[in-house]
C-alpha positions in Angstrom: -17.2 -19.5 -17.4 -18.2 -19.9 -21.1 -21.1 -17.5 -20.6 -19.1 -15.1 -18.5 -16.4 -12.6 -19.2 -14.6 -11.7 -16.0 -12.7 -8.5 -15.4 -10.2 -8.5 -12.5 -9.1 -5.0 -11.4 -6.1 -4.5 -9.1 -6.1 -1.0 -7.6 -3.5 1.0 -5.9 -3.1 4.5 -4.5 -1.4 6.2 -7.4 1.6 8.5 -8.1 2.3 11.9 -9.8 2.3 11.5 -13.6 5.8 13.0 -13.7 8.6 14.2 -11.4 7.6 17.9 -11.7 6.0 20.4 -9.3 2.8 20.7 -11.2 2.3 17.0 -11.5 3.1 16.5 -7.7 0.7 19.4 -6.9 -2.1 17.8 -8.9 -1.6 14.4 -7.2 -1.5 15.9 -3.7 -4.7 18.0 -4.5 -6.6 14.9 -5.5 -5.2 12.7 -2.7 -5.4 15.2 0.2 -8.7 16.5 -1.1 -10.4 13.1 -0.6 -12.6 13.2 2.5 -11.7 9.6 3.1 -8.0 10.5 3.4 -8.4 13.6 5.6 -11.3 13.3 8.0 -11.7 17.0 8.7 -14.7 19.1 7.9 -14.3 20.5 4.4 -14.8 24.1 5.4 -11.9 23.7 7.8 -9.6 21.5 5.7 -9.9 22.9 2.2 -8.6 26.4 3.0 -5.6 24.8 4.8 -5.0 22.5 1.8 -5.2 25.2 -0.8 -3.7 28.0 1.2 -0.9 26.4 3.1 -0.1 22.9 1.8 -0.5 22.9 -2.0 1.6 26.1 -2.5 4.6 24.6 -0.6 4.4 20.9 -0.1 4.9 19.9 -3.7 8.5 21.2 -3.8 9.3 19.1 -0.7 7.6 16.0 -2.0 9.3 16.4 -5.4 12.7 16.1 -3.7 11.6 12.8 -2.2 10.2 11.5 -5.5 13.5 12.4 -7.2 15.3 10.0 -5.0 13.3 7.0 -6.1 12.0 7.9 -9.6 13.1 5.6 -12.4 14.0 7.6 -15.5 12.8 4.9 -17.8 9.9 3.4 -16.0 8.6 6.3 -13.8 7.2 5.9 -10.3 8.0 2.6 -8.6 4.4 2.2 -7.3 3.0 2.6 -10.8 5.4 0.4 -12.8 5.5 -2.3 -10.1 1.7 -2.4 -10.0 1.6 -2.6 -13.8 4.1 -5.4 -13.9 2.4 -7.3 -11.1 -0.9 -7.0 -13.1 0.8 -8.2 -16.3 2.2 -11.2 -14.4 -1.1 -12.1 -12.9 -2.8 -11.7 -16.3 -0.2 -14.1 -17.8 -1.5 -16.9 -15.5 -5.0 -16.9 -16.9 -5.1 -18.9 -20.2 -8.6 -17.6 -21.2 -9.9 -14.8 -23.3 -12.8 -14.6 -20.9 -10.6 -13.3 -18.1 -9.3 -9.7 -18.4 -6.8 -8.3 -15.8 -6.2 -4.6 -15.4 -5.0 -2.1 -12.9 -6.2 1.3 -11.8 -5.2 4.1 -9.4 -7.4 6.0 -6.9 -5.5 9.1 -7.7 -3.8 9.5 -11.1 -3.9 7.3 -14.2 -5.2 4.9 -15.2 -8.2 5.9 -13.2 -10.8 3.5 -11.8 -13.6 4.8 -13.9 -11.5 4.6 -17.1 -10.6 0.9 -16.4 -14.2 0.0 -15.5 -15.4 1.6 -18.8 -12.8 -0.4 -20.7 -14.2 -3.6 -19.1 -17.7 -2.5 -20.2 -16.5 -1.9 -23.8 -15.0 -5.4 -23.9 -18.2 -7.1 -22.7 -17.3 -7.9 -19.1 -20.2 -9.4 -17.2 -18.5 -10.0 -13.8 -16.0 -7.6 -12.1 -13.7 -8.5 -9.2 -12.0 -5.5 -7.6 -8.9 -6.2 -5.5 -7.4 -3.2 -3.7 -3.7 -3.8 -3.1 -4.0 -3.0 0.6 -3.8 -6.2 2.7 -5.3 -4.4 5.7 -8.6 -2.6 5.2 -8.7 1.1 6.0 -11.4 3.6 5.4 -8.7 5.9 4.1 -7.6 3.6 1.3 -9.9 0.6 0.6 -13.1 2.6 1.1 -11.9 5.2 -1.3 -11.6 2.6 -4.0 -15.1 1.4 -3.2 -16.4 5.0 -3.4 -14.9 5.4 -6.9 -16.3 2.0 -8.0 -19.8 2.8 -6.8 -19.8 6.3 -8.2 -19.0 5.0 -11.6 -21.4 2.1 -11.5 -24.3 4.3 -10.4 -24.2 5.8 -13.9 -24.5 2.4 -15.6 -27.9 1.1 -16.8 -26.8 -2.5 -17.0 -24.8 -3.4 -13.9 -22.3 -6.3 -13.9 -21.9 -8.8 -11.1 -19.4 -7.2 -8.7 -17.2 -8.8 -6.1 -15.2 -6.4 -3.9 -12.3 -7.8 -1.8 -11.9 -5.6 1.2 -8.8 -7.1 2.7 -6.5 -10.1 2.8 -4.6 -9.4 6.0 -4.6 -13.0 7.3 -4.6 -14.9 4.0 -2.4 -17.9 4.5 -0.5 -17.5 1.2 0.1 -13.8 1.9 1.6 -14.6 5.3 3.6 -17.5 3.9 5.2 -15.5 1.1 6.0 -12.6 3.4 7.7 -15.1 5.7 9.7 -16.6 2.8 10.8 -13.2 1.6 12.2 -12.5 5.1 13.9 -15.8 5.4 15.5 -15.3 2.0 16.8 -11.9 3.1 18.2 -13.6 6.2 20.0 -16.2 4.1 21.6 -13.5 2.0 22.5 -11.5 5.1 22.4 -12.8 8.6 19.3 -11.5 10.5 19.7 -8.6 12.8 18.7 -8.4 16.5 15.2 -7.3 15.9 12.6 -7.5 13.1 10.4 -4.4 12.9 7.1 -4.6 11.1 6.0 -1.1 10.2 2.6 -0.2 8.8 1.3 3.1 7.5 -0.1 5.2 10.4 -3.7 6.5 10.8 -5.3 8.9 13.3 -6.4 7.1 16.4 -9.9 8.5 16.1 -10.6 6.2 13.1 -10.2 3.1 15.2 -12.7 4.6 17.6 -15.1 5.1 14.7 -14.9 1.5 13.8 -12.0 1.3 11.3 -10.5 -2.2 11.7 -7.1 -1.3 10.3 -5.3 -1.3 13.7 -6.5 -4.7 14.6 -5.8 -6.2 11.2 -2.2 -4.9 11.3 -1.9 -6.6 14.7 -3.2 -9.8 13.3 -0.9 -9.7 10.3 2.1 -9.0 12.5 1.2 -11.8 15.0 0.7 -14.3 12.2 3.9 -13.4 10.5 5.9 -13.6 13.7 4.4 -17.0 14.4 5.2 -18.2 10.9 8.8 -17.2 11.4 9.0 -18.7 14.8 10.0 -15.5 16.5 9.9 -14.9 20.2 8.1 -11.9 21.6 11.4 -10.0 22.1 12.5 -10.6 18.5 10.0 -8.4 16.8 8.0 -5.2 17.1 5.0 -3.6 15.5 5.2 0.1 14.7 3.4 2.7 12.6 5.0 5.2 10.2 4.2 8.4 8.4 2.5 10.5 11.1 1.1 13.8 9.8 -0.2 16.7 11.8 -0.6 17.1 15.5 -3.4 14.6 16.2 -2.7 11.4 18.0 -1.9 8.6 15.5 -1.6 4.8 16.0 1.3 3.9 18.2 4.0 3.0 18.7 5.5 5.5 16.2 8.2 4.1 14.0 10.6 7.0 14.3 10.3 7.2 18.1 11.1 3.4 18.3 14.1 3.7 16.0 15.5 6.6 18.0 15.0 4.7 21.3 16.3 1.2 20.3 20.1 2.0 20.4 19.7 3.4 23.9 18.0 0.1 24.8 20.9 -1.8 23.5 19.4 -2.9 20.2 21.9 -1.7 17.6 20.9 -3.8 14.5 17.4 -4.1 13.0 15.6 -5.5 9.9 12.5 -3.7 8.8 9.6 -4.8 6.6 6.3 -3.1 5.6 3.7 -5.8 5.3 1.0 -3.4 4.4 2.4 -2.6 1.0 1.9 -5.0 -1.9 4.5 -3.1 -3.9 7.2 -0.6 -2.9 6.5 3.1 -3.2 7.7 6.5 -2.1 6.8 5.7 1.5 8.8 2.5 1.7 11.7 3.4 -0.6 12.4 7.0 0.6 10.9 7.4 4.0 11.6 3.9 5.4 14.6 2.7 3.5 16.4 6.0 3.5 15.2 8.6 6.0 14.4 6.3 8.8 17.6 4.4 8.3 19.5 7.7 8.8 17.5 8.4 12.0 18.4 5.0 13.4 22.1 5.2 12.5 22.3 8.8 13.9 20.7 7.5 17.2 23.6 5.0 17.5 22.4 2.1 15.4 25.0 -0.1 13.6 23.0 -1.9 10.9 19.6 -1.3 9.3 18.2 -3.5 6.5 15.0 -2.8 4.7 13.3 -6.0 3.3 11.5 -5.1 0.1 7.8 -5.7 -0.6 6.8 -8.7 -2.7 6.4 -6.3 -5.6 5.9 -8.0 -9.1 7.6 -11.3 -8.0 6.2 -14.8 -8.7 5.5 -15.0 -5.0 3.2 -12.0 -5.1 1.4 -13.4 -8.2 0.7 -16.5 -6.1 -0.7 -14.3 -3.3 -3.0 -12.5 -5.8 -4.2 -15.7 -7.2 -4.9 -17.1 -3.7 -6.8 -14.0 -2.7 -8.8 -14.0 -5.9 -9.7 -17.6 -5.5 -11.1 -19.7 -8.3 -12.8 -17.6 -11.0 -16.1 -19.1 -11.9 
C-alpha cells in the first residue's frame, strides 16, 4: 500500500439541491432524462418528459420532499450518505486511503469526485454504489458516469467497480440484527414485509438480475431471522406508468392483507443503504395510511442501516481488504 493511494467512492442516487420547485425540476430532468432510468426511445420519451412531466410533477414532488426535509441538514439521502462516508473514512488510519461520496444526479457529482481523487494523486479507485442489488437503472448508471469521465483521462488508474452486495454475509447479518432490535423495542407484528423498489418487468426479460437478487436477499434474510414461509413476504414499491412492473405490488398487498386477516405488519426496505424520500415518505407515511385505511391496526417501518456503526461494518466487509 506504500506505493499506492486508494480512493474509495461511495455513490448514491442524489436529491434536489433545495426544497424548491426549480431545484426539484432540475433533479427530475436529470434523473428521468437518463436513458438507463427510463427505457423508452428518446423521440417518444423526451416530449412527454418536457411537455407533461416537468411542468407539473415538481410541485407534487416538492410536497413530498417537504415532509422529510431537514431544515439544518437538507435531504436525508444526501446527509445520511455523507455521514456514512465520513464514518467509513474514520476507520482507515492511513493518508493513502481517501473516502468520498458522489451522486448520480446532483452534487457532488461523480466526475467532480473522480477529478478530486486525481488531483490528490490517487492511483487506485474503488467504486461502491450504495445499491445492494444490481439494476441497470441504478448501478449501471453509475458505471456509465464513471467510464464517461475516465475516457477523457490520459493516465488511467486501476479501477475496481463493485456491482452489488445482495448476498454479502455481513449485510444480511446486520439487516437481521436491525430487525431483531426493532422487535425487542416493540413486539413484532404478524407479518414482515420486505419491500424493494420496483422495475418494469421487461428489464428482467432483457437480462437485468435485479428481480432475482431481491429474491435472494429476502430469502437469506428470512432464513437468518428463522422466519417461516407464512411470516414474511416480498413485494415491490413505487410503480410508475401503465407498464407491467415487478410483482407483487406493495400497495396492492397492503390493501389486501387486512381482508386476509393480517392486521399488523412490520416493513423494511433492504434495497436501500440509507433512508430517502421513497422510504420515509412513500413507505413510512403514504403506505402506512393505505394499510390503516384498509383495516390494518399496526404498521411499523424499520429504518435502513443509514450511517450506523452496523452499516460501516457492512461497507468495510463489501470493500474487503484494501491492498
